[in-house]
GUDO-175097 format. One line per 4 residues: number of its first residue (from 1); for each residue x, y negated, z negated of C-alpha. Coordinates in steps of 0.25 Angstrom, whole numbers, plus 5000, padded with zeros to 4 digits. Example, Ala and Ser with C-alpha at 12.3 -4.5 7.8 and 13.67 -1.06 7.14 Angstrom:
% GUDO-175097
1	5049:5018:4969; 5055:5004:4971 $
***
This chain:
% GUDO-175097
1	5006:4983:5073; 4991:4981:5069; 4988:4982:5054; 4975:4984:5048 $
5	4972:4981:5033; 4963:4991:5026; 4957:4992:5012; 4959:5007:5009 $
9	4954:5007:4995; 4945:4996:4987; 4948:4997:4972; 4941:4991:4960 $
13	4954:4990:4952; 4954:4982:4938; 4952:4967:4940; 4951:4967:4955 $
17	4946:4975:4967; 4957:4979:4976; 4960:4986:4989; 4970:4996:4996 $
21	4976:4988:5007; 4981:4997:5018; 4987:4994:5031; 4984:5001:5044 $
25	4995:4999:5054; 4993:5002:5069; 5007:5005:5075; 5011:5011:5088 $
29	5014:5024:5081; 5000:5025:5074; 4994:5020:5062; 5001:5017:5049 $
33	4995:5014:5035; 5001:5006:5024; 4995:5013:5012; 4982:5021:5013 $
37	4974:5016:5001; 4964:5027:4996; 4961:5039:5005; 4949:5048:5008 $
41	4953:5058:4998; 4953:5048:4987; 4939:5044:4991; 4934:5058:4991 $
45	4941:5061:4977; 4944:5048:4969; 4951:5057:4958; 4962:5059:4968 $
49	4968:5045:4964; 4968:5049:4950; 4964:5041:4938; 4968:5028:4944 $
53	4955:5028:4951; 4948:5023:4939; 4957:5011:4938; 4957:5007:4953 $
57	4943:5011:4956; 4944:5013:4971; 4932:5013:4979; 4936:5026:4987 $
61	4929:5022:4999; 4932:5031:5011; 4930:5020:5021; 4941:5012:5015 $
65	4951:5024:5017; 4962:5021:5027; 4958:5034:5034; 4944:5029:5036 $
69	4949:5015:5040; 4959:5021:5050; 4947:5028:5057; 4939:5016:5056 $
73	4949:5008:5064; 4948:5019:5075; 4961:5027:5072; 4962:5042:5068 $
77	4968:5046:5054; 4980:5052:5061; 4983:5039:5068; 4989:5035:5054 $
81	5004:5040:5056; 5010:5033:5044; 5006:5028:5030; 5016:5019:5023 $
85	5013:5018:5008; 5016:5007:4999; 5016:5017:4987; 5009:5030:4982 $
89	4998:5024:4973; 4985:5031:4975; 4978:5019:4981; 4989:5018:4992 $
93	4990:5032:4997; 4977:5039:4994; 4974:5039:5009; 4987:5047:5013 $
97	4980:5060:5014; 4970:5054:5024; 4982:5053:5034; 4989:5066:5033 $
101	4997:5065:5046; 5003:5051:5042; 5017:5049:5037; 5017:5043:5023 $
105	5028:5032:5021; 5032:5029:5007; 5045:5025:4999; 5053:5037:4994 $
109	5052:5030:4980; 5037:5030:4980; 5036:5045:4983; 5046:5048:4972 $
113	5038:5040:4962; 5024:5046:4967; 5029:5060:4966; 5037:5059:4954 $
117	5030:5048:4946; 5035:5043:4932; 5025:5045:4921; 5018:5032:4921 $
121	5016:5032:4936; 5010:5046:4937; 4996:5040:4937; 4998:5032:4950 $
125	5002:5043:4960; 4993:5055:4964; 4999:5067:4971; 4986:5069:4977 $
129	4989:5058:4987; 5000:5065:4993; 4996:5080:4991; 4992:5081:5005 $
133	5007:5081:5009; 5009:5068:5017; 5021:5066:5025; 5029:5056:5017 $
137	5040:5048:5023; 5048:5041:5012; 5056:5029:5014; 5067:5021:5006 $
141	5064:5007:5010; 5078:5001:5008; 5081:4995:5022; 5081:4981:5027 $
145	5074:4970:5019; 5060:4965:5023; 5056:4951:5019; 5064:4951:5007 $
149	5061:4965:5002; 5075:4973:5002; 5070:4987:5003; 5061:4989:5016 $
153	5061:5000:5027; 5054:4998:5041; 5047:5011:5044; 5051:5012:5058 $
157	5046:5026:5059; 5032:5021:5058; 5033:5008:5066; 5041:4995:5067 $
161	5036:4985:5057; 5032:4994:5045; 5041:4991:5033; 5042:4998:5020 $
165	5046:4988:5009; 5050:4994:4996; 5044:4987:4984; 5044:4996:4972 $
169	5037:4992:4959; 5023:4996:4960; 5028:5010:4962; 5042:5015:4963 $
173	5042:5016:4978; 5031:5005:4982; 5033:4998:4995; 5027:4987:5003 $
177	5024:4990:5018; 5027:4979:5029; 5020:4980:5042; 5023:4971:5054 $
181	5009:4968:5060; 5015:4959:5071; 5010:4946:5067; 5015:4948:5053 $
185	5020:4958:5043; 5011:4964:5033; 5017:4968:5019; 5009:4978:5012 $
189	5014:4976:4998; 5006:4988:4993; 5005:4987:4977; 5017:4977:4976 $
193	5007:4967:4972; 4992:4969:4970; 4986:4955:4971; 4989:4944:4980 $
197	4991:4934:4969; 5004:4941:4965; 5010:4936:4978; 5003:4923:4981 $
201	5001:4918:4967; 4986:4915:4969; 4976:4919:4959; 4976:4928:4947 $
205	4980:4942:4948; 4969:4951:4942; 4974:4956:4928; 4970:4970:4932 $
209	4979:4970:4944; 4991:4964:4937; 4990:4974:4925; 4988:4986:4935 $
213	5000:4982:4944; 5009:4981:4932; 5004:4994:4925; 5006:5002:4938 $
217	5019:4997:4942; 5031:5006:4943; 5040:4994:4940; 5032:4982:4935 $
221	5045:4973:4937; 5046:4977:4951; 5032:4974:4954; 5034:4960:4948 $
225	5046:4958:4957; 5038:4963:4969; 5027:4953:4966; 5038:4942:4966 $
229	5044:4946:4979; 5031:4948:4986; 5026:4934:4981; 5039:4928:4986 $
233	5036:4934:5000; 5022:4929:5000; 5026:4915:4996; 5035:4915:5009 $
237	5022:4915:5017; 5028:4922:5029; 5018:4920:5040; 5021:4934:5045 $
241	5019:4942:5032; 5006:4947:5026; 5008:4953:5012; 4997:4962:5007 $
245	4995:4971:4995; 4988:4984:4993; 4977:4979:4984; 4973:4965:4986 $
249	4960:4963:4993; 4962:4949:4996; 4975:4952:5004; 4968:4963:5011 $
253	4956:4954:5015; 4966:4943:5020; 4974:4953:5028; 4961:4959:5034 $
257	4957:4945:5038; 4970:4940:5043; 4970:4928:5033; 4985:4930:5028 $
***
């Protein structure tokens, strides 16, 4: 499977400029997106993502949306048959409405958490993002282990080599998505970590990122545990594994240039 690395939403968040790292996967059965970043409707009306826009300060550039980048690569919108989401925060699913015919894959726990959020999480989920009635396909990733993660599920109905890896903490149903690109696996860790220093131990993590990661967490202890597990996996230096996160611009740049 050929994998394209896209930035679908530049943000000027506190302490650091960040991206929305999205994967576009070419499979025999059509295109698959891993997350969408912000969408065309967000760009047309930024109020759609709610007050969090004042904190994240997205660029809202329509040219950065997955829809426009899919078309720029010579594909049609309806070539996108599936979207696999790491979780339902607004900067990860804003583009769902741009792909109305796609099947949206998500953990059942994330759907429950988004549709019936606890009080302190109501700010993070926006029903506008799924008001168009997307075809949701929910999963309970509790199957075979994947690289030390006990709860994983291969999404055979999409294509061989796409695995949903349960990793709650950032949100109740947060998941990572692993894609077999042939020469290596790509583990899109979503928001399981924000900054590369969390897993490689290099550099100082911007304070704003550390604070926001802790404040927004559904379970801060699990977030710390996930950091440790991902750092351990990174330290193994498996030559056939690339780990990326949703928001680190350096990891995106290195993936684009094949440096890792």
